[in-house]
BAGU-88116 format. One record per residue (C-alpha): residue number from 1; residue in one letter; y, x, z. Coordinates in nm, 3 decimals, always signed. Each point is the difference from the previous one (the first is absolute). Example, Ala and Ser with C-alpha at 12.3 -4.5 7.8 and 13.67 -1.06 7.14 Angstrom:
1;a;-0.450;+1.230;+0.780;
2;s;+0.344;+0.137;-0.066;
***
This chain:
1;m;-7.395;-7.655;-2.235;
2;k;+0.282;+0.249;-0.038;
3;k;-0.006;+0.233;-0.297;
4;k;-0.116;+0.352;+0.081;
5;l;+0.296;+0.235;-0.041;
6;k;+0.037;+0.371;-0.056;
7;v;+0.236;+0.087;+0.285;
8;l;+0.174;+0.334;+0.036;
9;m;+0.102;+0.055;+0.362;
10;l;+0.316;+0.212;-0.013;
11;f;+0.117;+0.137;+0.333;
12;y;+0.200;+0.282;+0.155;
13;s;-0.191;+0.312;+0.099;
14;p;+0.151;+0.285;+0.206;
15;y;-0.161;+0.241;-0.248;
16;q;-0.084;-0.009;-0.367;
17;k;-0.368;-0.045;-0.082;
18;p;-0.155;-0.014;-0.348;
19;r;-0.098;-0.327;-0.167;
20;g;-0.339;-0.118;+0.120;
21;y;+0.041;+0.128;+0.357;
22;d;-0.169;-0.258;+0.224;
23;y;+0.202;+0.035;+0.325;
24;r;-0.323;-0.059;+0.191;
25;e;+0.096;+0.241;+0.277;
26;e;+0.348;-0.150;+0.040;
27;f;-0.129;-0.358;+0.005;
28;a;-0.259;+0.092;+0.263;
29;d;+0.278;+0.105;+0.241;
30;p;+0.121;-0.314;+0.187;
31;d;+0.348;+0.153;+0.038;
32;n;+0.038;+0.100;-0.364;
33;m;+0.044;-0.230;-0.302;
34;y;-0.147;-0.298;+0.182;
35;t;+0.204;-0.243;-0.211;
36;e;-0.132;+0.147;-0.322;
37;k;-0.354;-0.016;+0.140;
38;d;+0.042;-0.368;+0.094;
39;v;+0.135;-0.092;-0.344;
40;k;-0.274;+0.190;-0.184;
41;e;-0.275;-0.169;+0.202;
42;a;+0.156;-0.342;-0.061;
43;l;+0.027;+0.060;-0.374;
44;l;-0.364;+0.107;-0.017;
45;a;-0.106;-0.300;+0.208;
46;l;+0.181;-0.221;-0.253;
47;g;-0.214;+0.152;-0.275;
48;h;+0.272;+0.201;-0.171;
49;e;-0.047;+0.345;-0.150;
50;v;+0.218;+0.244;+0.195;
51;s;+0.129;+0.346;-0.081;
52;l;+0.222;+0.207;+0.229;
53;l;+0.305;+0.209;-0.076;
54;g;+0.207;+0.170;+0.268;
55;v;+0.335;+0.140;-0.112;
56;y;+0.219;+0.252;+0.177;
57;n;+0.253;+0.162;-0.235;
58;d;-0.157;-0.014;-0.346;
59;i;-0.019;-0.317;-0.211;
60;t;-0.201;+0.158;-0.283;
61;p;-0.336;-0.118;+0.144;
62;l;+0.133;-0.357;-0.002;
63;f;+0.073;+0.013;-0.373;
64;e;-0.342;+0.152;-0.064;
65;e;-0.185;-0.255;+0.212;
66;v;+0.168;-0.297;-0.166;
67;q;-0.063;+0.142;-0.347;
68;v;-0.364;+0.087;+0.060;
69;n;-0.121;-0.287;+0.220;
70;k;+0.248;-0.277;-0.093;
71;p;+0.006;-0.202;+0.325;
72;d;+0.058;-0.375;-0.007;
73;i;+0.242;+0.040;+0.290;
74;i;+0.134;+0.271;+0.230;
75;f;-0.009;-0.073;+0.372;
76;n;+0.328;+0.173;+0.085;
77;m;+0.011;+0.157;+0.346;
78;m;+0.251;+0.278;-0.073;
79;e;+0.228;+0.018;+0.305;
80;m;+0.173;+0.319;-0.109;
81;f;-0.016;+0.286;-0.248;
82;n;+0.026;+0.369;+0.087;
83;d;+0.069;-0.099;+0.364;
84;q;+0.305;-0.204;-0.105;
85;t;-0.010;-0.368;+0.093;
86;q;+0.301;-0.080;-0.220;
87;l;-0.221;+0.072;-0.303;
88;e;-0.237;-0.289;+0.079;
89;k;+0.205;-0.225;-0.232;
90;n;-0.021;+0.262;-0.274;
91;m;-0.379;-0.014;+0.003;
92;a;+0.009;-0.379;-0.047;
93;a;+0.254;+0.047;-0.281;
94;l;-0.235;+0.251;-0.163;
95;l;-0.281;-0.257;+0.000;
96;e;+0.237;-0.249;-0.160;
97;i;+0.085;+0.251;-0.273;
98;m;-0.371;+0.064;-0.057;
99;g;-0.057;-0.373;-0.044;
100;v;-0.300;-0.013;+0.234;
101;p;-0.038;-0.303;+0.231;
102;y;+0.043;+0.103;+0.364;
103;t;+0.003;-0.161;+0.343;
104;g;+0.280;-0.039;+0.249;
105;s;+0.375;+0.004;-0.035;
106;s;+0.195;+0.096;-0.309;
107;a;+0.217;+0.311;-0.013;
108;g;+0.306;-0.220;+0.042;
109;n;-0.146;-0.174;+0.305;
110;i;-0.083;+0.332;+0.165;
111;f;+0.348;+0.136;-0.069;
112;v;+0.174;-0.303;+0.154;
113;c;-0.226;-0.015;+0.305;
114;n;+0.013;+0.373;+0.072;
115;n;+0.380;+0.006;-0.003;
116;k;+0.074;-0.168;+0.330;
117;a;+0.370;-0.050;-0.073;
118;l;-0.055;-0.151;-0.344;
119;s;-0.256;-0.252;+0.124;
120;k;+0.230;-0.099;+0.290;
121;k;+0.290;-0.055;-0.241;
122;i;-0.218;-0.233;-0.207;
123;f;-0.110;-0.187;+0.314;
124;n;+0.365;-0.035;+0.108;
125;f;+0.083;-0.152;-0.337;
126;h;-0.277;-0.256;+0.048;
127;h;+0.107;-0.077;+0.358;
128;i;-0.311;+0.152;+0.154;
129;k;+0.077;+0.157;+0.336;
130;v;-0.006;+0.381;+0.029;
131;s;+0.154;+0.228;+0.260;
132;k;+0.348;+0.140;-0.066;
133;f;-0.033;+0.341;-0.164;
134;h;+0.175;+0.287;-0.172;
135;t;-0.135;+0.267;-0.233;
136;y;+0.074;+0.370;+0.058;
137;y;-0.045;+0.214;-0.308;
138;r;-0.032;+0.377;+0.014;
139;g;+0.320;+0.187;-0.076;
140;k;+0.220;-0.300;+0.081;
141;r;+0.227;-0.067;+0.297;
142;k;-0.185;-0.104;+0.315;
143;r;+0.148;-0.213;+0.277;
144;v;-0.103;-0.284;+0.227;
145;l;+0.137;-0.326;-0.138;
146;v;+0.171;-0.240;+0.237;
147;k;-0.190;-0.293;-0.155;
148;l;-0.334;+0.140;+0.123;
149;r;-0.100;-0.051;+0.362;
150;f;-0.221;+0.220;+0.216;
151;p;-0.290;+0.032;+0.042;
152;m;-0.084;+0.088;-0.359;
153;v;-0.308;+0.125;-0.183;
154;i;+0.047;+0.294;-0.239;
155;k;-0.263;+0.026;-0.277;
156;p;-0.056;+0.187;-0.326;
157;l;+0.135;-0.224;-0.276;
158;c;-0.302;+0.022;-0.231;
159;e;-0.312;+0.075;+0.203;
160;e;-0.315;-0.191;+0.093;
161;a;-0.258;-0.035;+0.279;
162;s;+0.265;+0.071;+0.267;
163;r;+0.025;+0.365;-0.099;
164;g;+0.311;+0.148;+0.159;
165;i;+0.017;-0.275;+0.264;
166;s;-0.047;+0.096;+0.366;
167;q;+0.147;-0.104;+0.335;
168;a;+0.286;+0.241;-0.081;
169;s;+0.084;-0.234;-0.291;
170;i;+0.136;-0.251;+0.251;
171;v;+0.354;+0.107;+0.086;
172;d;+0.250;-0.145;+0.246;
173;n;+0.301;+0.231;-0.032;
174;p;+0.201;+0.175;-0.276;
175;q;-0.138;+0.349;+0.069;
176;a;-0.365;-0.111;-0.022;
177;f;+0.092;-0.197;-0.311;
178;m;+0.146;+0.303;-0.178;
179;d;-0.286;+0.226;+0.114;
180;r;-0.262;-0.231;-0.149;
181;i;+0.186;-0.039;-0.328;
182;k;+0.023;+0.379;-0.019;
183;f;-0.373;+0.033;+0.071;
184;i;-0.094;-0.232;-0.288;
185;h;+0.247;+0.163;-0.238;
186;e;-0.084;+0.362;+0.080;
187;s;-0.356;+0.006;+0.133;
188;m;-0.145;-0.277;-0.216;
189;q;+0.232;+0.053;-0.299;
190;m;+0.047;-0.375;-0.033;
191;d;+0.281;-0.254;+0.010;
192;a;+0.017;-0.216;+0.312;
193;i;+0.061;-0.360;+0.099;
194;a;+0.135;-0.120;+0.335;
195;e;-0.099;-0.350;+0.110;
196;e;+0.094;-0.200;+0.306;
197;y;-0.302;-0.036;+0.228;
198;i;-0.132;-0.358;+0.010;
199;e;-0.155;-0.101;+0.330;
200;g;-0.313;-0.210;-0.034;
201;r;-0.365;-0.019;-0.099;
202;e;-0.126;+0.217;-0.286;
203;l;-0.205;-0.207;-0.243;
204;y;-0.177;+0.095;-0.322;
205;v;-0.028;-0.263;-0.271;
206;s;-0.219;+0.069;-0.303;
207;v;+0.049;-0.190;-0.325;
208;l;-0.236;-0.017;-0.296;
209;g;+0.153;-0.085;-0.334;
210;d;-0.182;-0.090;-0.320;
211;k;-0.001;-0.345;-0.153;
212;q;+0.097;-0.135;+0.340;
213;m;+0.178;+0.166;+0.291;
214;t;-0.204;+0.007;+0.322;
215;v;+0.150;+0.090;+0.339;
216;l;-0.278;+0.129;+0.224;
217;p;-0.027;-0.049;+0.379;
218;f;+0.250;+0.213;+0.190;
219;r;-0.078;+0.307;+0.207;
220;e;+0.203;+0.161;+0.276;
221;m;+0.045;+0.348;+0.143;
222;l;-0.020;-0.005;+0.379;
223;f;+0.168;+0.289;+0.180;
224;g;-0.204;-0.036;+0.319;
225;k;+0.108;+0.256;+0.259;
226;m;+0.325;+0.109;-0.161;
227;p;+0.277;-0.001;+0.267;
228;e;+0.170;-0.335;+0.050;
229;g;+0.352;-0.020;-0.138;
230;e;-0.058;+0.288;-0.244;
231;p;+0.038;-0.072;-0.373;
232;r;-0.340;-0.037;-0.161;
233;i;-0.056;+0.100;-0.362;
234;a;-0.299;+0.088;-0.217;
235;t;+0.033;+0.377;-0.002;
236;y;-0.233;+0.225;-0.197;
237;k;-0.200;+0.072;+0.316;
238;a;-0.011;-0.368;+0.094;
239;k;-0.161;-0.074;-0.337;
240;w;-0.227;+0.297;-0.061;
241;d;-0.064;+0.206;+0.316;
242;e;-0.298;-0.157;+0.178;
243;a;+0.042;+0.208;+0.317;
244;y;+0.365;-0.106;+0.022;
245;r;-0.092;-0.364;-0.063;
246;r;-0.259;+0.008;+0.277;
247;k;+0.242;+0.165;+0.243;
248;w;+0.264;-0.270;-0.046;
249;g;-0.232;-0.295;-0.068;
250;i;+0.134;-0.052;-0.352;
251;k;-0.216;-0.220;-0.223;
252;s;+0.009;-0.241;-0.290;
253;v;-0.122;-0.352;+0.079;
254;e;+0.009;-0.351;-0.140;
255;a;+0.344;-0.145;+0.068;
256;a;-0.023;-0.266;+0.269;
257;n;+0.226;-0.243;+0.185;
258;l;+0.201;-0.103;-0.304;
259;t;+0.116;-0.359;-0.031;
260;d;-0.066;-0.194;-0.317;
261;d;+0.373;+0.012;-0.083;
262;l;+0.008;+0.379;+0.039;
263;m;-0.307;+0.043;-0.218;
264;v;+0.153;-0.218;-0.272;
265;n;+0.326;+0.198;+0.020;
266;i;-0.174;+0.340;-0.021;
267;n;-0.211;-0.123;-0.291;
268;d;+0.311;-0.126;-0.181;
269;v;+0.198;+0.321;+0.058;
270;c;-0.281;+0.219;-0.131;
271;q;-0.052;-0.216;-0.309;
272;r;+0.372;+0.013;-0.073;
273;a;+0.001;+0.377;+0.054;
274;y;-0.294;+0.042;-0.238;
275;q;+0.180;-0.202;-0.266;
276;a;+0.337;+0.170;+0.062;
277;l;-0.149;+0.342;-0.081;
278;d;-0.204;-0.147;-0.288;
279;l;-0.315;+0.153;+0.149;
280;e;-0.357;+0.005;-0.129;
281;s;-0.347;+0.039;+0.144;
282;y;-0.039;+0.085;+0.370;
283;v;+0.297;+0.073;+0.228;
284;r;+0.056;+0.027;+0.374;
285;f;+0.325;-0.094;+0.171;
286;d;+0.090;+0.159;+0.333;
287;i;+0.213;-0.250;+0.189;
288;r;+0.171;-0.042;+0.334;
289;l;-0.011;-0.334;+0.177;
290;t;+0.285;-0.017;+0.253;
291;p;-0.025;-0.185;+0.333;
292;e;+0.225;-0.265;-0.159;
293;g;-0.252;-0.052;-0.281;
294;e;+0.197;+0.174;-0.276;
295;v;-0.205;+0.174;-0.269;
296;y;+0.121;+0.337;-0.130;
297;i;-0.166;+0.194;-0.280;
298;i;-0.024;+0.365;+0.105;
299;e;-0.182;+0.133;-0.305;
300;a;-0.192;-0.112;-0.306;
301;n;-0.307;+0.212;-0.071;
302;a;-0.133;+0.008;-0.355;
303;n;-0.365;+0.109;-0.025;
304;p;-0.054;+0.014;+0.378;
305;c;-0.319;+0.150;+0.140;
306;i;-0.306;-0.213;-0.074;
307;a;-0.264;+0.167;+0.215;
308;k;-0.228;-0.244;+0.180;
309;m;+0.169;+0.088;+0.330;
310;d;+0.358;-0.059;-0.118;
311;e;+0.226;-0.305;+0.007;
312;v;-0.051;-0.136;-0.352;
313;a;-0.380;-0.004;+0.018;
314;l;-0.008;-0.131;+0.358;
315;s;+0.245;-0.279;-0.089;
316;a;-0.206;-0.087;-0.307;
317;l;-0.315;-0.015;+0.210;
318;k;+0.171;-0.239;+0.242;
319;a;+0.081;-0.219;-0.301;
320;g;-0.368;-0.005;-0.097;
321;i;+0.032;+0.262;-0.276;
322;s;-0.266;+0.269;+0.027;
323;y;+0.087;+0.360;-0.076;
324;e;-0.188;-0.010;-0.330;
325;e;+0.182;-0.321;-0.096;
326;l;+0.333;+0.165;+0.085;
327;i;-0.075;+0.297;-0.225;
328;q;-0.106;-0.235;-0.281;
329;k;+0.325;-0.197;+0.038;
330;i;+0.195;+0.325;-0.033;
331;l;-0.196;+0.083;-0.316;
332;d;+0.058;-0.347;-0.143;
333;s;+0.373;+0.026;+0.071;
334;g;+0.018;+0.331;-0.187;
335;l;-0.189;-0.140;-0.299;
336;s;+0.206;-0.321;-0.018;
337;r;+0.326;+0.195;-0.005;
338;q;-0.106;+0.170;-0.322;
***
């Protein structure tokens, strides 16, 4: 029987509410805070005592809550602060300074994973395949490098959940290339990264890390009715816009038709990638599997979404791990790190 814990669920809220606000209305909306709702219900089902704290742009309530209620652990679901995703790592660093056990990735893990160029440089060092890339910082000279081949994908350097990625991110000529870089620099106020497009299947591999690393069954994004011959990437709409997904037949499914050798290779690459970044807790790797069977890491995602309907939970379920068991494993990982 697991010990009953006092768990503080800390998550991002698009508005600041006082301590003690129950978020009942938000959790009742299937399109709003469904991940937080799933986690809360799982924690209660596990017998833990749960308190909620949504944070927008004021950390004072966090200090007060920890001082008054003294949680055993904080279930950290802060994806941003004050609408800035680059401050996600800062929230984890704050919890480290406070000395309170918390779930998920460390501040260092989040920093490395969120910086697409930095993680790719580390993978290159460890001989893990990534696409050729170049970083374009604001205020610096911008030109198309000869070493990069079209088509390319232009992304914000430090952004998550495919924000800033659309079909316009796929460029096949210098003018489109420069236009997209300019858009990210000026409209999004972010640095940019250009990557060579890798043709192949888009797979999602979730890894749980605690006392033992566990690679969960793979999932795949199918692009259904997207035009043949057109580059296919997981844009923001492809991930989050249900009407768009229905229109183009885009869906996430269990990865099928993989040989034993391919499965062993993917498993090995993702374990090596996890170790190369010195990761902790739960992580999802977005990979491309080429027609020749080469495995490329596209991105490493620290603290990926853990709603029941998302890749990590669905992969865990396929492995025989119920949603409640998954949430307990994440708690255990956070406690063991301390």
